[in-house]
C-alpha positions in Angstrom: 30.9 35.1 -56.1 29.9 35.5 -52.4 26.5 37.1 -53.2 25.6 34.3 -55.6 26.6 31.6 -53.0 24.4 33.3 -50.4 21.5 33.5 -52.8 21.8 29.8 -53.8 22.1 28.8 -50.2 18.8 30.5 -49.3 17.2 28.8 -52.3 18.5 25.4 -51.3 17.5 26.0 -47.6 14.0 26.9 -48.7 13.7 23.8 -50.8 14.9 21.6 -47.9 12.4 23.3 -45.6 9.6 22.5 -48.0 10.7 18.9 -48.2 10.8 18.6 -44.4 7.4 20.3 -44.0 5.8 18.0 -46.6 7.2 14.8 -45.0 6.3 15.8 -41.4 3.1 17.7 -41.8 1.8 16.2 -45.0 -1.3 13.9 -44.8 -2.3 10.9 -46.9 -5.9 11.0 -47.9 -8.0 7.9 -48.4 -8.5 4.9 -46.1 -5.6 3.5 -44.1 -5.5 -0.2 -44.6 -6.3 -2.5 -41.7 -5.5 -6.2 -41.9 -8.6 -8.3 -42.1 -9.7 -10.0 -39.0 -9.4 -13.8 -39.5 -12.4 -16.0 -39.0 -13.0 -17.1 -35.4 -12.9 -20.9 -35.9 -11.6 -23.7 -33.7 -11.8 -26.5 -36.1 -11.2 -27.2 -39.8 -14.2 -29.5 -40.2 -17.4 -30.5 -38.4 -17.3 -32.4 -35.1 -18.1 -35.7 -36.9 -14.5 -35.8 -38.2 -12.5 -38.4 -36.1 -9.1 -37.4 -34.9 -7.6 -40.7 -36.1 -8.1 -42.6 -39.4 -8.7 -46.3 -39.8 -5.7 -48.7 -40.4 -5.1 -51.7 -42.6 -2.7 -54.6 -42.5 -0.5 -53.5 -45.4 2.3 -51.1 -46.1 0.9 -47.6 -46.1 -2.1 -48.7 -44.1 -1.0 -47.2 -40.7 -3.5 -45.0 -38.9 -2.9 -41.3 -39.2 -3.5 -38.9 -36.4 -4.3 -35.2 -36.8 -2.0 -33.2 -34.4 -3.3 -29.6 -34.1 -0.7 -28.6 -31.5 2.2 -29.2 -33.9 3.3 -26.9 -36.7 4.2 -28.0 -40.2 7.9 -28.1 -41.2 9.0 -26.1 -44.3 10.5 -29.4 -45.6 7.4 -31.4 -45.1 8.4 -33.9 -47.9 11.0 -35.4 -45.5 8.1 -36.9 -43.5 7.8 -39.5 -46.2 11.3 -40.7 -45.3 12.4 -41.0 -49.0 15.9 -39.9 -49.7 15.3 -40.0 -53.5 12.4 -37.7 -53.2 14.3 -35.2 -51.0 17.2 -35.2 -53.6 14.9 -34.6 -56.5 13.1 -31.7 -54.8 16.3 -30.1 -53.8 17.5 -30.3 -57.4 14.2 -28.9 -58.7 14.3 -25.9 -56.3 17.6 -24.9 -58.0 16.7 -25.5 -61.6 12.9 -24.9 -62.0 12.1 -22.3 -64.7 8.9 -21.6 -62.7 10.7 -20.5 -59.6 13.3 -18.5 -61.6 10.5 -16.6 -63.3 8.7 -16.0 -60.0 11.9 -14.7 -58.4 12.5 -12.3 -61.3 8.9 -11.0 -60.9 9.6 -10.4 -57.3 12.7 -8.4 -58.0 10.9 -6.4 -60.6 8.2 -5.6 -58.1 10.7 -4.5 -55.5 12.6 -2.3 -58.0 9.3 -0.6 -58.9 8.8 0.3 -55.2 12.4 1.7 -55.0 11.7 3.6 -58.3 8.5 5.2 -56.9 10.3 6.1 -53.7 12.6 8.3 -55.7 9.7 10.7 -56.1 10.0 11.6 -52.4 12.9 13.8 -53.4 13.5 16.6 -55.9 14.7 15.8 -59.3 17.8 17.8 -60.3 19.2 18.0 -63.9 22.3 19.7 -65.1 23.1 20.9 -68.6 25.8 22.6 -70.6 25.4 24.4 -73.9 28.1 25.9 -76.2 27.3 27.8 -79.4 28.8 30.1 -82.1 26.4 32.8 -83.2 26.1 35.8 -85.6 23.3 38.2 -84.8 21.6 40.4 -87.5 22.7 44.0 -87.6 19.1 44.9 -88.1 18.3 44.0 -84.6 19.6 45.1 -81.3 22.8 43.4 -80.2 22.0 40.4 -78.0 25.1 41.2 -75.8 25.8 44.2 -73.7 28.4 45.1 -76.3 28.0 45.8 -80.0 29.7 42.5 -81.0 27.6 40.6 -83.5 29.8 37.5 -83.8 30.4 35.7 -80.5 30.6 32.4 -78.6 28.1 31.7 -75.9 28.6 29.2 -73.1 25.8 28.3 -70.6 25.8 26.0 -67.6 22.6 25.4 -65.8 21.1 23.2 -63.0 17.3 22.8 -62.9 15.4 21.5 -59.9 11.7 20.2 -60.0 9.9 19.0 -56.9 6.2 18.1 -56.5 5.1 18.5 -52.9 3.3 15.4 -51.7 0.9 17.5 -49.5 -2.1 15.1 -49.7 -0.1 11.8 -50.0 -0.6 10.9 -53.6 3.0 9.6 -53.9 3.0 7.9 -50.5 -0.2 6.1 -51.4 1.3 5.1 -54.7 4.3 3.6 -52.9 2.0 1.9 -50.5 0.2 0.3 -53.5 3.4 -0.9 -55.0 4.5 -2.3 -51.7 1.2 -4.2 -51.6 1.9 -5.5 -55.1 5.4 -6.5 -54.1 4.1 -8.3 -51.1 1.6 -10.1 -53.2 4.4 -11.1 -55.6 6.4 -12.4 -52.6 3.5 -14.7 -51.6 3.0 -15.8 -55.2 6.6 -16.9 -55.1 5.8 -18.9 -52.0 2.8 -20.4 -53.8 4.9 -21.4 -56.7 7.5 -23.0 -54.4 4.7 -24.9 -52.7 3.0 -25.9 -56.0 6.3 -27.2 -57.4 7.2 -29.3 -54.3 3.7 -30.7 -54.0 3.6 -31.5 -57.7 7.0 -33.3 -57.5 5.8 -35.3 -54.5 2.5 -36.2 -56.1 4.3 -37.3 -59.4 6.7 -39.4 -57.3 3.8 -41.1 -55.6 2.1 -41.6 -59.0 5.2 -43.2 -60.4 5.4 -45.6 -57.4 1.7 -46.4 -57.8 2.1 -47.2 -61.5 5.1 -49.5 -60.8 2.9 -51.3 -58.3 0.0 -51.5 -60.8 2.3 -52.8 -63.5 3.7 -55.4 -61.1 0.1 -56.4 -60.2 -0.8 -56.6 -63.9 2.2 -58.8 -64.6 1.1 -61.0 -61.7 -2.3 -61.4 -63.1 -0.8 -62.1 -66.6 1.3 -64.8 -65.1 -1.6 -66.4 -63.3 -3.7 -66.2 -66.5 -0.9 -67.7 -68.6 -0.5 -70.7 -66.3 -4.3 -71.2 -66.3 -4.4 -71.1 -70.1 -1.6 -73.7 -70.3 -3.5 -75.9 -68.0 -6.7 -75.7 -70.0 -4.7 -76.4 -73.2 -3.3 -79.6 -71.6 -6.8 -80.6 -70.5 -8.1 -80.0 -74.0 -5.3 -82.2 -75.5 -6.5 -85.0 -73.0 -10.1 -84.4 -74.0 -11.1 -83.2 -70.5 -12.5 -79.9 -71.7 -14.0 -78.5 -74.9 -12.5 -76.1 -77.4 -14.9 -73.4 -76.1 -13.1 -73.5 -72.7 -9.8 -72.9 -74.4 -11.1 -70.0 -76.5 -12.6 -68.3 -73.4 -9.4 -68.7 -71.5 -7.4 -67.3 -74.4 -9.8 -64.2 -74.7 -9.4 -63.6 -71.0 -5.6 -63.8 -71.3 -5.6 -61.3 -74.1 -7.8 -58.9 -72.1 -5.3 -59.2 -69.2 -2.4 -58.4 -71.5 -4.3 -55.5 -72.9 -4.2 -53.7 -69.5 -0.4 -53.5 -69.3 0.5 -51.0 -72.2 -1.6 -48.2 -70.9 0.1 -48.5 -67.4 3.5 -48.5 -69.1 2.5 -45.4 -71.1 1.4 -43.6 -68.0 4.6 -44.5 -66.2 6.7 -43.0 -69.1 4.6 -39.8 -69.1 5.0 -39.5 -65.3 8.8 -39.8 -65.7 8.6 -37.1 -68.3 6.6 -35.0 -65.8 9.2 -35.4 -63.1 12.0 -34.3 -65.6 10.1 -31.2 -66.6 9.3 -30.3 -63.0 12.9 -30.5 -62.1 13.9 -28.3 -65.0 15.2 -31.0 -67.4 14.3 -32.2 -70.8 12.6 -35.6 -71.1 15.7 -37.2 -72.6 17.5 -36.2 -69.3 15.4 -38.1 -66.9 16.1 -38.0 -63.1 18.1 -40.9 -61.7 15.8 -41.3 -58.9 13.0 -43.9 -59.2 10.2 -44.5 -56.7 8.5 -47.6 -55.3 5.6 -47.8 -52.9 7.8 -49.9 -50.5 10.4 -46.9 -50.3 7.7 -44.4 -49.2 6.7 -44.0 -45.6 3.2 -42.8 -44.7 3.4 -40.1 -42.0 1.4 -41.2 -39.0 1.4 -37.9 -37.1 0.0 -35.1 -39.3 1.0 -31.6 -38.0 -2.1 -29.4 -38.6 -1.5 -26.2 -36.7 -4.3 -24.1 -35.3 -7.2 -23.3 -37.6 -7.2 -19.7 -36.6 -3.7 -19.4 -38.2 -4.6 -20.8 -41.5 -5.1 -17.3 -43.1 -1.6 -16.4 -41.9 -0.1 -19.5 -43.5 -1.8 -19.9 -46.9 0.2 -18.0 -49.6 -2.8 -17.6 -51.7 -4.7 -15.9 -48.9 -1.8 -13.6 -48.0 -1.4 -12.7 -51.7 -5.1 -11.8 -51.8 -4.7 -9.7 -48.7 -1.8 -7.8 -50.2 -3.7 -7.2 -53.4 -6.5 -5.8 -51.3 -4.0 -3.5 -49.6 -2.8 -2.3 -52.9 -6.4 -1.6 -54.0 -7.0 0.3 -50.8 -4.0 2.6 -51.5 -5.2 3.3 -55.0 -8.3 4.9 -53.5 -6.0 7.4 -51.8 -4.1 8.0 -55.0 -7.3 8.7 -56.9 -8.6 11.1 -54.2 -5.3 13.0 -53.9 -5.4 13.6 -57.7 -8.7 15.6 -57.2 -7.0 17.9 -54.7 -4.6 20.8 -55.4 -1.1 20.0 -56.7 1.9 22.0 -55.4 5.1 22.2 -57.5 8.4 24.0 -56.9 10.8 24.6 -59.8 14.2 26.3 -59.5 17.1 26.9 -61.9 20.5 28.4 -61.6 23.7 28.7 -63.6 25.9 31.0 -65.5 26.4 32.2 -69.1 29.2 34.0 -70.8 31.1 34.5 -74.1 34.1 33.0 -72.3 34.2 29.5 -71.0 36.1 30.5 -67.9 33.9 33.6 -67.1 30.4 31.9 -66.8 30.3 32.5 -63.0 32.2 35.7 -62.9 30.9 39.3 -62.2 27.2 39.4 -63.1 27.1 36.4 -65.4 25.3 33.9 -63.0 21.5 33.7 -63.0 18.8 31.9 -60.9 15.1 31.6 -60.7 12.7 30.0 -58.2 9.0 29.5 -58.9 6.1 27.9 -57.1 3.0 26.6 -58.8 -0.4 25.6 -57.5 -2.9 23.9 -59.8 -6.4 22.6 -59.2 -8.7 20.8 -61.7 -11.8 23.0 -62.2 -13.5 20.9 -64.9 -12.5 17.6 -66.3 -15.9 16.1 -67.3 -15.9 14.0 -64.2 -12.8 12.0 -65.1 -11.1 12.2 -61.8 -14.3 11.5 -59.8 -15.0 8.4 -61.8 -11.5 7.2 -61.5 -11.9 7.4 -57.7 -15.1 5.5 -58.0 -13.4 2.9 -60.1 -10.7 2.6 -57.5 -13.4 2.0 -54.8 -15.0 -0.7 -57.0 -11.7 -2.3 -57.4 -11.2 -2.4 -53.7 -14.7 -4.0 -53.2 -13.7 -6.6 -55.8 -10.4 -7.4 -54.1 -12.1 -7.6 -50.7 -14.7 -10.1 -52.1 -11.9 -12.1 -53.8 -10.0 -12.2 -50.5 -13.2 -13.5 -48.7 -13.6 -16.1 -51.4 -10.0 -17.1 -51.1 -10.3 -17.6 -47.3 -13.4 -19.7 -47.7 -11.8 -21.8 -50.4 -8.7 -22.3 -48.1 -10.8 -23.7 -45.3 -12.8 -25.8 -47.7 -9.7 -27.4 -49.3 -8.4 -28.4 -45.8 -11.8 -29.8 -44.8 -12.1 -31.7 -48.0 -8.7 -33.3 -47.7 -9.3 -34.3 -44.1 -12.5 -36.1 -45.0 -10.6 -37.6 -48.0 -8.0 -39.0 -45.7 -10.6 -40.6 -43.6 -12.3 -42.1 -46.6 -9.0 -43.2 -48.1 -8.1 -45.2 -44.9 -11.5 -46.9 -44.9 -11.2 -47.6 -48.6 -7.8 -49.2 -48.2 -9.0 -51.3 -45.3 -11.9 -52.6 -47.4 -9.7 -53.0 -50.4 -7.2 -55.2 -48.5 -9.9 -57.4 -47.1 -11.4 -57.7 -50.7 -7.9 -58.6 -52.0 -7.3 -61.2 -49.5 -10.7 -62.8 -50.0 -10.5 -62.7 -53.8 -6.9 -64.2 -53.7 -8.1 -67.1 -51.4 -11.1 -67.6 -53.8 -8.8 -67.7 -56.8 -6.3 -70.1 -55.2 -9.2 -72.5 -54.4 -10.6 -72.2 -57.9 -7.3 -72.8 -59.5 -6.7 -75.9 -57.3 -10.1 -77.2 -58.2 -9.5 -76.4 -61.9 -6.5 -78.8 -61.9 -8.8 -81.6 -60.6 -11.5 -80.7 -63.2 -13.9 -79.7 -60.4 -14.9 -76.2 -61.7 -16.0 -74.8 -65.1 -14.0 -72.3 -67.0 -16.6 -69.6 -66.1 -15.8 -69.9 -62.4 -12.0 -69.6 -63.2 -12.6 -66.5 -65.3 -14.7 -64.9 -62.7 -12.2 -65.6 -59.9 -9.4 -64.2 -62.0 -11.4 -61.1 -62.8 -12.3 -60.5 -59.2 -8.7 -60.8 -58.0 -7.4 -58.5 -60.8 -9.9 -55.8 -59.9 -9.3 -56.2 -56.1 -5.5 -56.1 -56.6 -5.6 -52.9 -58.7 -8.1 -51.3 -56.3 -5.9 -52.0 -53.3 -2.8 -50.4 -55.0 -4.8 -47.3 -56.1 -6.3 -46.9 -52.5 -2.8 -47.3 -51.1 -1.4 -44.5 -53.3 -4.4 -42.3 -52.6 -3.4 -42.1 -48.9 0.0 -40.8 -49.9 -1.4 -38.3 -52.5 -4.0 -36.9 -50.2 -1.4 -36.5 -47.4 0.6 -34.4 -49.8 -2.5 -32.4 -50.7 -3.0 -31.8 -46.9 0.4 -30.4 -46.5 -0.2 -28.2 -49.5 -3.6 -27.0 -48.3 -2.1 -26.1 -44.9 0.4 -23.7 -46.6 3.6 -25.9 -46.8 5.3 -24.6 -43.7 7.0 -21.6 -45.3 6.7 -19.6 -42.1 9.2 -22.0 -40.4 11.9 -21.4 -43.1 15.0 -19.5 -41.9 14.5 -15.7 -42.3 17.3 -15.4 -44.8 15.5 -17.8 -47.2 12.0 -16.2 -46.8 10.7 -14.1 -49.6 9.6 -10.9 -47.7 8.5 -7.7 -49.3 10.6 -4.5 -49.0 9.8 -2.0 -46.3 11.0 1.3 -45.0 10.2 3.5 -42.0 8.4 6.0 -44.3 5.7 3.4 -45.1 5.5 2.0 -41.6 5.1 5.2 -39.7 1.7 6.4 -38.6 0.4 8.9 -41.1 -0.9 12.3 -40.2 -4.7 12.2 -40.4 -6.1 14.4 -43.0 -9.0 16.8 -42.2 -12.5 15.6 -43.0 -13.0 15.4 -46.7 -16.0 17.2 -48.1 -16.5 14.4 -50.7 -16.8 11.7 -48.1 -17.5 13.3 -44.7 -15.0 11.0 -42.9 -11.4 11.0 -42.0 -9.0 8.8 -44.0 -7.6 6.9 -41.0 -10.6 5.6 -39.1 -9.7 2.7 -36.9 -12.3 0.2 -38.0 -12.3 -3.6 -38.8 -11.8 -4.5 -42.4 -15.4 -5.2 -43.0 -16.8 -1.8 -42.0 -13.9 0.8 -42.2 -14.2 1.1 -45.9 -18.0 1.7 -46.0 -17.7 4.2 -43.1 -14.9 6.1 -45.0 -17.2 6.3 -48.1 -19.9 7.9 -46.1 -23.6 7.6 -47.1 -23.1 7.8 -50.9 -23.4 4.0 -51.2 -24.5 1.2 -48.9 -22.6 -1.7 -50.4 -19.7 -2.8 -48.4 -17.7 -6.0 -47.9 -19.5 -8.5 -45.8 -18.4 -9.7 -42.3 -17.6 -13.1 -41.1 
């Protein structure tokens, strides 16, 4: 079959030539995405923010310093110097259903990219058919002979290839790459949320244990005071009204303990759930305020790098990239579509003779189609894609603003927490001294029961306020590390969740000729705030704002 081989070789060479021409000389219509320019800021907050917080003479009352020249570690929780917390987080990272789900979603997004890349190449299908037939004698014989009963065997290969002349498929791959990148940063966000939630829950447990200890201390003081009043009543030194008042105060103090114990058990359940366990399988790790170390030096990083480090900002940027690519897809669908189809094979009444003599066959066809009238469907789909890009650009801007706001909020919170703890320690010391003097005077009968109750109430409130202010400094430190992005960029490359890439998406695209619908080229080198509006031309004036 030398003639057939030469013909098929020419067909295959032609198809390869068309493929090469499309990849090399094809263009991609629509705007080429440019990464947004980050805000030009030199500080997270206003100049009134002091670089160092206040301090207090109590555990967890150390002054904290904001270090802008130091980057955040990817294992920021180790700064609390708590081995139980480190062990619990390591266990949770291997067993959390949230992370497992996010990783599966990332794999799905990457597979969709690879699946769409398959459209870069022709699709080839093979088939084989065998049949036994009897033709009607009233019709012409289907074979070259007069035989009416015969077997027929056919083997065929069919090729179909849509030339990506205007880059519809390349833009679709670009959009899926943007979605995959967004999913990768959503995985980082889930990772950060999980670790921050675990650290916050551990601090909450330590705080509740301290509050329970404080409540029991107050109960013990009230119980001793009640016993003293009862002895004084037996001696006739006080009236029954004093005893009843002290008993009511003692009951109120006892009433504060069960809610704290309930919150502690619920916090333990939360720690079990976050680490991928059932409540009955609680973690072995327990937490006390004394076992936690408050980081003194807080690595902040440069404010100008915040948009690079926040997973939510990077995910919003990737979604904006995907929306930008969808504009090119919608525009390319309005332009002519080029398709090549080819088929070749052999047919014979004998299984071994399908490619013998003149039995082989082949066909090659090209098709050019252009929508003439569709009721405006394709036009409005393009405008919908443009509106979706405007939406994603606004959402990105809002995410950036929210990121800087969250950092500023927590910086001011840390300053206020330090001042609150300093005041709470002073109030606790003063109320404890007042209570000691009042109880000593009570034993001598020198004060009324009202003074004793007031002193006990003041000390109880001051003690609980100090414990809560102490834990607030730890919790807001965790919130600071979370708002700064969690240090994922310092993780070893093999552990980082990065989106797939390929040279075909990274290369510079051939610029398309000016489009009559927009009057602009699709690859104008503009900043993110203006390139889209310039690409759209003068049809609309709305465009994403600038910083």
